[in-house]
C-alpha positions in Angstrom: -5.5 -9.1 43.7 -1.5 -9.1 42.8 -0.5 -7.2 39.8 1.8 -9.7 37.6 5.2 -8.3 37.1 7.9 -8.4 34.3 11.4 -7.3 35.6 13.8 -5.9 33.1 17.6 -7.6 34.2 20.5 -5.6 32.7 23.8 -8.0 32.0 25.3 -5.7 29.2 28.9 -4.8 30.0 29.9 -3.3 26.2 26.4 -1.2 25.2 25.4 -0.3 28.9 22.1 1.7 28.9 22.1 5.3 29.6 21.0 6.8 32.7 17.3 6.6 33.1 17.0 4.8 29.8 15.9 1.3 31.3 13.2 3.0 33.8 11.7 5.0 30.8 11.7 1.4 28.8 10.1 -0.1 31.8 7.4 2.7 32.4 6.4 3.1 28.6 6.0 -0.7 28.7 3.8 -0.8 31.6 1.9 1.7 29.9 1.8 0.1 26.6 0.9 -3.0 28.0 -2.0 -1.6 30.4 -3.5 0.8 28.0 -3.1 -1.2 24.6 -2.2 -4.7 25.1 -4.4 -5.9 27.8 -7.7 -4.2 27.0 -7.5 -5.4 23.4 -6.6 -8.9 24.4 -8.6 -9.2 27.5 -5.9 -9.7 29.9 -5.5 -8.7 33.3 -2.8 -5.5 34.0 1.4 -6.3 34.2 3.9 -4.0 35.6 7.3 -3.6 34.4 9.9 -3.0 36.8 13.6 -2.7 36.5 15.0 -5.7 38.9 13.2 -7.0 41.5 10.8 -9.8 41.3 8.9 -11.5 38.1 9.1 -12.9 35.0 12.7 -11.8 34.0 13.4 -10.3 30.7 17.2 -10.5 30.3 19.5 -8.0 28.4 22.9 -9.2 27.0 25.4 -7.6 24.6 25.2 -10.2 22.0 23.4 -13.5 21.6 25.1 -16.9 20.6 25.0 -16.1 16.7 25.7 -12.5 17.5 22.8 -11.3 14.9 19.8 -12.1 16.8 17.2 -9.3 18.7 16.1 -11.8 21.0 13.5 -14.5 22.0 11.6 -16.1 24.4 10.4 -19.3 25.8 9.7 -20.7 29.5 11.9 -22.5 31.7 11.7 -26.3 33.1 9.0 -25.0 35.8 6.8 -23.3 33.1 7.8 -19.9 33.8 8.2 -17.6 30.7 11.6 -15.5 30.5 13.0 -13.9 27.8 16.6 -12.5 26.2 17.4 -9.3 24.5 20.5 -8.8 22.6 21.6 -5.2 22.0 24.5 -5.1 19.8 22.5 -5.9 16.7 20.6 -2.7 17.2 23.9 -0.6 18.1 25.4 -2.0 14.6 22.2 -0.9 12.9 22.8 2.6 14.0 20.3 2.5 16.7 20.6 2.7 20.4 18.3 2.1 23.6 15.6 4.4 23.1 16.1 5.8 19.4 16.7 4.5 15.9 14.4 2.3 13.5 15.7 -0.9 15.3 16.0 0.4 18.8 16.9 -1.7 21.9 13.4 -0.8 23.3 11.5 -1.8 20.3 13.2 -5.4 20.6 12.4 -5.4 24.2 8.8 -4.9 23.7 8.3 -7.7 20.7 9.7 -9.8 23.5 7.3 -9.0 26.3 4.4 -8.7 24.4 4.8 -12.0 22.6 5.8 -13.9 26.0 2.3 -12.6 27.2 0.8 -13.5 24.3 2.0 -17.1 23.7 5.0 -17.8 26.2 6.0 -21.3 24.8 5.6 -20.2 21.2 3.9 -23.2 20.6 0.0 -22.1 19.6 -1.5 -21.6 16.3 -4.6 -20.3 14.9 -6.7 -21.4 12.0 -7.0 -19.0 9.2 -10.6 -20.0 7.7 -9.0 -21.4 4.8 -6.2 -24.3 4.8 -3.5 -22.8 7.0 -2.5 -22.8 10.9 -0.7 -19.6 11.9 2.0 -19.1 14.7 0.1 -17.2 17.4 3.3 -14.5 17.3 1.8 -11.1 18.3 4.4 -8.8 16.5 6.0 -10.4 13.8 3.2 -9.6 11.0 3.8 -5.8 11.9 7.6 -5.9 13.2 8.7 -3.0 11.3 6.1 -0.6 12.7 6.5 1.3 16.1 5.2 4.2 17.6 6.5 6.5 20.9 5.1 6.7 24.5 6.6 9.5 26.6 8.1 8.1 29.9 10.8 9.0 32.1 11.1 12.4 30.2 11.7 10.4 27.0 9.8 9.2 23.7 10.6 5.6 24.1 9.9 3.6 20.8 7.6 0.6 21.1 6.6 -2.1 18.8 3.1 -2.4 17.0 1.2 -5.7 17.5 -1.6 -7.4 16.3 -5.0 -7.4 18.2 -7.3 -10.5 18.8 -9.0 -9.7 15.8 -6.1 -10.6 13.5 -6.4 -14.2 14.6 -10.0 -14.8 13.9 -11.1 -14.6 10.0 -14.4 -13.5 11.0 -13.6 -10.5 12.8 -14.1 -6.5 11.8 -10.7 -4.9 12.3 -8.8 -3.2 13.6 -6.1 -5.8 13.6 -3.3 -4.3 15.0 -2.6 -1.2 17.2 -1.5 1.2 14.4 -4.3 0.1 12.1 -2.3 -0.5 9.2 -3.6 -4.1 8.4 -6.6 -4.2 6.7 -7.5 -8.0 6.7 -6.6 -10.9 9.4 -3.8 -13.1 8.8 -2.1 -10.5 6.7 1.7 -9.1 6.3 2.6 -5.3 6.7 5.6 -4.3 4.7 8.6 -6.0 6.2 6.3 -8.4 8.3 6.6 -12.3 8.4 4.4 -15.1 9.6 5.0 -18.9 10.3 2.0 -21.3 9.3 1.2 -24.8 8.3 -0.9 -25.9 5.1 -3.3 -28.4 5.8 -5.0 -30.7 3.4 -6.1 -34.7 3.2 -3.2 -35.4 1.6 -0.9 -34.2 4.7 -2.0 -37.5 6.3 0.4 -39.7 4.2 3.0 -37.3 3.2 5.1 -36.4 6.1 6.8 -33.6 4.5 3.3 -31.6 3.6 3.2 -31.1 7.1 6.0 -29.1 7.6 5.8 -25.6 8.6 6.5 -22.6 6.5 7.9 -19.3 7.0 6.4 -16.8 4.9 8.3 -13.0 4.6 7.1 -9.8 3.1 9.2 -8.7 0.4 10.2 -5.6 2.0 12.0 -7.4 4.7 15.8 -7.9 4.2 17.7 -10.8 3.0 20.3 -11.0 6.1 16.7 -10.8 8.3 15.4 -13.4 6.8 18.6 -15.7 7.3 18.8 -14.6 10.5 15.2 -15.6 11.8 16.2 -19.3 10.2 19.4 -19.9 11.8 20.4 -21.4 14.9 19.2 -19.4 18.0 16.6 -17.2 16.0 13.3 -16.7 17.1 11.8 -18.6 14.2 14.1 -21.3 14.1 13.3 -22.6 17.9 9.3 -21.9 17.3 9.8 -24.9 14.3 12.0 -26.8 17.1 9.5 -26.6 19.8 6.8 -27.5 17.2 8.1 -30.2 14.9 11.4 -31.2 16.9 13.4 -31.1 13.6 
């Protein structure tokens, strides 16, 4: 059986990766996906390469509004792809493989969420009255751990496990085991959900999706996620047509 591949494609000009950095990120992502992600989500193994065939993760210096870290979607043929923007990490004192906002973390965030929900349009019932967006990293987005690859210790994002989206499941609920219950947020995490209820059949506004942020998430990041070209903005657009 052929192993699915994801190809990292660098388009940066001002913030080029140091020698070996992109290869180290690809190797670390392959380890994370095959060792941590696929077994937990019962998925087939995925290999990450630099260039070549496969679903594309494109790296650019900046996004349309210059503050987004990245987003993922599917093209007109249903093929998934992602864009990762490096300048926000650089401006926040990080680089490709070091720092709290390392570009490797942004890349991993998009890769894992692309694997979990390529079109960003799936939701899960929390057992009460809400449908939560099937986002793999948002609830624990401030956590990371390192994987040794290419002679570097590459920061990789934490991610939720399948039990997170099952209100009856026992933990662990994320890779680093920081969450104690399903459908909860770690410090600095956030989620998109829709609250359901009988009255919503009559009230169009009540059907609107809400975004909930942990209080530790800075205001500028909350604003960035709601504004044009942010990942949250695009999920709401795709789901609601607003």
